Structures are given as C-alpha cells and as structure tokens.
TORDREN-525787 format. One record per atom (N, C-alpha, C): x, y, z; residue in one letter; residue number from 0. Coordinates in steps of 0.02 Angstrom, whole numbers, always signed. Example, Ala and Ser with C-alpha at 12.3 -4.5 7.8 and 13.67 -1.06 7.14 Angstrom:
2
[node [+660 -284 +390] 'A' 0]
[node [+615 -225 +390] 'A' 0]
[node [+660 -165 +390] 'A' 0]
[node [+642 -112 +354] 'S' 1]
[node [+684 -53 +357] 'S' 1]
[node [+645 +2 +394] 'S' 1]
//
This chain:
92
[node [-1506 -1117 -3645] 'M' 0]
[node [-1434 -1111 -3643] 'M' 0]
[node [-1415 -1038 -3651] 'M' 0]
[node [-1370 -1014 -3609] 'T' 1]
[node [-1348 -945 -3610] 'T' 1]
[node [-1294 -936 -3663] 'T' 1]
[node [-1300 -882 -3702] 'D' 2]
[node [-1249 -866 -3751] 'D' 2]
[node [-1186 -845 -3715] 'D' 2]
[node [-1128 -879 -3724] 'P' 3]
[node [-1068 -862 -3687] 'P' 3]
[node [-1043 -792 -3700] 'P' 3]
[node [-1056 -765 -3759] 'L' 4]
[node [-1034 -697 -3774] 'L' 4]
[node [-1076 -646 -3737] 'L' 4]
[node [-1141 -658 -3734] 'K' 5]
[node [-1185 -612 -3697] 'K' 5]
[node [-1167 -613 -3622] 'K' 5]
[node [-1149 -672 -3597] 'A' 6]
[node [-1132 -678 -3526] 'A' 6]
[node [-1070 -638 -3509] 'A' 6]
[node [-1024 -628 -3557] 'T' 7]
[node [-963 -589 -3544] 'T' 7]
[node [-972 -516 -3561] 'T' 7]
[node [-1030 -499 -3590] 'G' 8]
[node [-1042 -429 -3609] 'G' 8]
[node [-1015 -412 -3678] 'G' 8]
[node [-990 -462 -3714] 'M' 9]
[node [-962 -450 -3781] 'M' 9]
[node [-1016 -455 -3833] 'M' 9]
[node [-1016 -410 -3879] 'E' 10]
[node [-1063 -410 -3934] 'E' 10]
[node [-1026 -416 -4000] 'E' 10]
[node [-1052 -456 -4046] 'I' 11]
[node [-1020 -464 -4111] 'I' 11]
[node [-1012 -398 -4148] 'I' 11]
[node [-1060 -353 -4141] 'G' 12]
[node [-1058 -290 -4177] 'G' 12]
[node [-1007 -240 -4152] 'G' 12]
[node [-972 -255 -4099] 'E' 13]
[node [-924 -208 -4070] 'E' 13]
[node [-856 -217 -4103] 'E' 13]
[node [-853 -194 -4165] 'V' 14]
[node [-792 -201 -4204] 'V' 14]
[node [-775 -134 -4236] 'V' 14]
[node [-714 -114 -4232] 'E' 15]
[node [-693 -54 -4265] 'E' 15]
[node [-642 -72 -4318] 'E' 15]
[node [-653 -50 -4379] 'L' 16]
[node [-608 -65 -4434] 'L' 16]
[node [-566 -3 -4449] 'L' 16]
[node [-501 -9 -4442] 'L' 17]
[node [-456 +46 -4455] 'L' 17]
[node [-397 +21 -4497] 'L' 17]
[node [-369 +65 -4538] 'G' 18]
[node [-310 +46 -4576] 'G' 18]
[node [-302 +90 -4636] 'G' 18]
[node [-245 +87 -4669] 'T' 19]
[node [-233 +125 -4729] 'T' 19]
[node [-197 +81 -4779] 'T' 19]
[node [-206 +97 -4843] 'M' 20]
[node [-169 +63 -4896] 'M' 20]
[node [-101 +97 -4902] 'M' 20]
[node [-49 +59 -4912] 'A' 21]
[node [+19 +86 -4917] 'A' 21]
[node [+22 +137 -4974] 'A' 21]
[node [+54 +193 -4960] 'G' 22]
[node [+65 +243 -5012] 'G' 22]
[node [+5 +289 -5024] 'G' 22]
[node [-47 +285 -4984] 'T' 23]
[node [-105 +329 -4992] 'T' 23]
[node [-123 +360 -4925] 'T' 23]
[node [-161 +414 -4928] 'S' 24]
[node [-185 +444 -4866] 'S' 24]
[node [-258 +427 -4854] 'S' 24]
[node [-290 +395 -4903] 'A' 25]
[node [-361 +377 -4896] 'A' 25]
[node [-367 +315 -4852] 'A' 25]
[node [-424 +309 -4821] 'M' 26]
[node [-437 +251 -4778] 'M' 26]
[node [-466 +194 -4820] 'M' 26]
[node [-433 +139 -4822] 'F' 27]
[node [-455 +79 -4857] 'F' 27]
[node [-443 +18 -4812] 'F' 27]
[node [-481 +11 -4759] 'P' 28]
[node [-468 -45 -4714] 'P' 28]
[node [-490 -111 -4745] 'P' 28]
[node [-452 -164 -4731] 'P' 29]
[node [-475 -230 -4751] 'P' 29]
[node [-540 -244 -4715] 'P' 29]
[node [-588 -271 -4750] 'A' 30]
[node [-652 -289 -4719] 'A' 30]
[node [-642 -349 -4674] 'A' 30]
[node [-663 -344 -4612] 'L' 31]
[node [-659 -399 -4564] 'L' 31]
[node [-727 -430 -4555] 'L' 31]
[node [-728 -496 -4548] 'T' 32]
[node [-789 -533 -4534] 'T' 32]
[node [-781 -563 -4465] 'T' 32]
[node [-832 -554 -4423] 'I' 33]
[node [-830 -582 -4355] 'I' 33]
[node [-884 -635 -4351] 'I' 33]
[node [-865 -695 -4329] 'S' 34]
[node [-914 -749 -4323] 'S' 34]
[node [-903 -787 -4258] 'S' 34]
[node [-956 -821 -4236] 'R' 35]
[node [-952 -863 -4176] 'R' 35]
[node [-941 -936 -4197] 'R' 35]
[node [-901 -970 -4158] 'E' 36]
[node [-888 -1041 -4170] 'E' 36]
[node [-887 -1076 -4102] 'E' 36]
[node [-944 -1101 -4081] 'Q' 37]
[node [-951 -1138 -4018] 'Q' 37]
[node [-921 -1100 -3959] 'Q' 37]
[node [-941 -1038 -3951] 'G' 38]
[node [-917 -998 -3895] 'G' 38]
[node [-854 -959 -3908] 'G' 38]
[node [-819 -974 -3963] 'A' 39]
[node [-759 -937 -3982] 'A' 39]
[node [-778 -883 -4033] 'A' 39]
[node [-733 -837 -4045] 'I' 40]
[node [-742 -785 -4095] 'I' 40]
[node [-688 -793 -4148] 'I' 40]
[node [-709 -792 -4212] 'R' 41]
[node [-661 -793 -4267] 'R' 41]
[node [-665 -727 -4303] 'R' 41]
[node [-607 -695 -4312] 'V' 42]
[node [-600 -634 -4352] 'V' 42]
[node [-565 -656 -4416] 'V' 42]
[node [-597 -643 -4474] 'S' 43]
[node [-567 -664 -4537] 'S' 43]
[node [-571 -608 -4588] 'S' 43]
[node [-532 -616 -4642] 'W' 44]
[node [-529 -566 -4695] 'W' 44]
[node [-510 -600 -4760] 'W' 44]
[node [-520 -565 -4815] 'L' 45]
[node [-505 -593 -4881] 'L' 45]
[node [-429 -596 -4892] 'L' 45]
[node [-405 -638 -4938] 'P' 46]
[node [-333 -640 -4952] 'P' 46]
[node [-310 -574 -4981] 'P' 46]
[node [-245 -564 -4979] 'G' 47]
[node [-215 -504 -5009] 'G' 47]
[node [-191 -453 -4959] 'G' 47]
[node [-192 -470 -4895] 'Y' 48]
[node [-170 -424 -4843] 'Y' 48]
[node [-111 -452 -4804] 'Y' 48]
[node [-64 -482 -4839] 'A' 49]
[node [-6 -512 -4807] 'A' 49]
[node [+37 -460 -4771] 'A' 49]
[node [+35 -398 -4793] 'N' 50]
[node [+75 -346 -4762] 'N' 50]
[node [+38 -309 -4707] 'N' 50]
[node [-14 -340 -4680] 'Y' 51]
[node [-52 -311 -4625] 'Y' 51]
[node [-47 -356 -4564] 'Y' 51]
[node [-59 -327 -4507] 'R' 52]
[node [-61 -366 -4445] 'R' 52]
[node [-126 -349 -4409] 'R' 52]
[node [-154 -399 -4375] 'L' 53]
[node [-215 -390 -4338] 'L' 53]
[node [-198 -367 -4267] 'L' 53]
[node [-233 -314 -4245] 'Q' 54]
[node [-223 -289 -4178] 'Q' 54]
[node [-290 -284 -4142] 'Q' 54]
[node [-287 -282 -4075] 'A' 55]
[node [-347 -276 -4034] 'A' 55]
[node [-334 -227 -3978] 'A' 55]
[node [-389 -197 -3954] 'S' 56]
[node [-386 -151 -3897] 'S' 56]
[node [-454 -155 -3861] 'S' 56]
[node [-454 -133 -3799] 'T' 57]
[node [-517 -132 -3762] 'T' 57]
[node [-554 -66 -3771] 'T' 57]
[node [-521 -15 -3797] 'T' 58]
[node [-552 +50 -3813] 'T' 58]
[node [-524 +75 -3879] 'T' 58]
[node [-565 +107 -3920] 'P' 59]
[node [-540 +128 -3986] 'P' 59]
[node [-500 +193 -3987] 'P' 59]
[node [-520 +244 -3949] 'A' 60]
[node [-488 +309 -3954] 'A' 60]
[node [-431 +315 -3903] 'A' 60]
[node [-373 +334 -3927] 'G' 61]
[node [-316 +344 -3882] 'G' 61]
[node [-293 +281 -3848] 'G' 61]
[node [-309 +225 -3876] 'A' 62]
[node [-296 +161 -3844] 'A' 62]
[node [-226 +134 -3861] 'A' 62]
[node [-206 +86 -3821] 'V' 63]
[node [-146 +47 -3835] 'V' 63]
[node [-169 -13 -3876] 'V' 63]
[node [-145 -18 -3937] 'W' 64]
[node [-163 -74 -3981] 'W' 64]
[node [-108 -126 -3976] 'W' 64]
[node [-128 -189 -3970] 'E' 65]
[node [-80 -244 -3964] 'E' 65]
[node [-88 -292 -4022] 'E' 65]
[node [-31 -314 -4050] 'D' 66]
[node [-32 -367 -4101] 'D' 66]
[node [-59 -430 -4069] 'D' 66]
[node [-102 -466 -4104] 'L' 67]
[node [-130 -528 -4078] 'L' 67]
[node [-86 -587 -4095] 'L' 67]
[node [-71 -630 -4047] 'P' 68]
[node [-30 -689 -4060] 'P' 68]
[node [-72 -743 -4095] 'P' 68]
[node [-39 -784 -4134] 'G' 69]
[node [-73 -841 -4165] 'G' 69]
[node [-118 -822 -4224] 'G' 69]
[node [-105 -765 -4255] 'V' 70]
[node [-146 -745 -4312] 'V' 70]
[node [-124 -784 -4374] 'V' 70]
[node [-172 -813 -4408] 'G' 71]
[node [-158 -850 -4470] 'G' 71]
[node [-156 -803 -4530] 'G' 71]
[node [-148 -833 -4588] 'E' 72]
[node [-144 -794 -4650] 'E' 72]
[node [-208 -756 -4664] 'E' 72]
[node [-266 -784 -4645] 'R' 73]
[node [-330 -752 -4659] 'R' 73]
[node [-378 -752 -4600] 'R' 73]
[node [-356 -772 -4540] 'S' 74]
[node [-403 -771 -4484] 'S' 74]
[node [-367 -775 -4417] 'S' 74]
[node [-406 -759 -4365] 'Y' 75]
[node [-383 -764 -4296] 'Y' 75]
[node [-440 -794 -4256] 'Y' 75]
[node [-425 -841 -4212] 'L' 76]
[node [-476 -873 -4170] 'L' 76]
[node [-461 -857 -4097] 'L' 76]
[node [-510 -825 -4064] 'D' 77]
[node [-506 -812 -3992] 'D' 77]
[node [-550 -864 -3958] 'D' 77]
[node [-519 -915 -3927] 'P' 78]
[node [-559 -969 -3899] 'P' 78]
[node [-598 -950 -3836] 'P' 78]
[node [-576 -899 -3800] 'K' 79]
[node [-610 -878 -3738] 'K' 79]
[node [-620 -802 -3738] 'K' 79]
[node [-665 -777 -3780] 'P' 80]
[node [-675 -704 -3782] 'P' 80]
[node [-705 -679 -3717] 'P' 80]
[node [-683 -619 -3698] 'S' 81]
[node [-712 -588 -3638] 'S' 81]
[node [-709 -513 -3645] 'S' 81]
[node [-760 -480 -3622] 'G' 82]
[node [-762 -408 -3624] 'G' 82]
[node [-768 -380 -3694] 'G' 82]
[node [-763 -315 -3698] 'R' 83]
[node [-768 -279 -3762] 'R' 83]
[node [-699 -275 -3794] 'R' 83]
[node [-696 -291 -3859] 'R' 84]
[node [-633 -286 -3896] 'R' 84]
[node [-645 -252 -3962] 'R' 84]
[node [-598 -212 -3982] 'F' 85]
[node [-599 -179 -4047] 'F' 85]
[node [-541 -207 -4087] 'F' 85]
[node [-552 -218 -4152] 'F' 86]
[node [-502 -247 -4196] 'F' 86]
[node [-485 -199 -4252] 'F' 86]
[node [-422 -203 -4275] 'R' 87]
[node [-403 -165 -4334] 'R' 87]
[node [-347 -203 -4369] 'R' 87]
[node [-343 -190 -4434] 'M' 88]
[node [-287 -216 -4474] 'M' 88]
[node [-242 -157 -4488] 'M' 88]
[node [-179 -164 -4473] 'L' 89]
[node [-131 -109 -4480] 'L' 89]
[node [-76 -130 -4527] 'L' 89]
[node [-60 -86 -4574] 'H' 90]
[node [-7 -101 -4623] 'H' 90]
[node [+60 -104 -4587] 'H' 90]
[node [+101 -154 -4604] 'R' 91]
[node [+166 -162 -4571] 'R' 91]
[node [+215 -109 -4594] 'R' 91]
//
C-alpha cells in the first residue's frame, strides 16, 4: 500500500514553527505536533493558546500566510493533504 502523503510529496517533517508571546520580543512558539490519521494530517498543540490562530503557507520565507478554516481549540485536521505546507501559530 502506498503512503498517501508520500504520493503527494508531503513529508511530516516539513513544519515550520513561528510565533511570539504577547508583550515580548523573544520567540516562544507554541509547540505543534503533526500526526497522520488514515491519510489525513492532524496539527495539534497544548491548551493555553486561545489567543493564537493557526496559519499555513506553501513557502516559509516572504510567503502569504493564510488562516486555516475549521481550526478547533487544540487541533486542525486536513482530510486531503497535498504538496508541501508550512504551519505557524500567530498571536491575534
């Protein structure tokens, strides 16, 4: 059986974590966990980041970052992942 992520060229390790804590200049990104669920990708994080939003882009530098629709309190499920994606949590 072919891994559906490998077939699309997507690798689990292709994740970029970016973000800042409010009121500081230091980088303290929420830790993201990426897992596979029957061909889908789940991006999850620990509680305590209610003032953050999950964004994705196809390139990390100079990219257009888009808020992801359907993000839950602690996770996001992409049922049909394709291509390379970078994720970040950004303070609102």
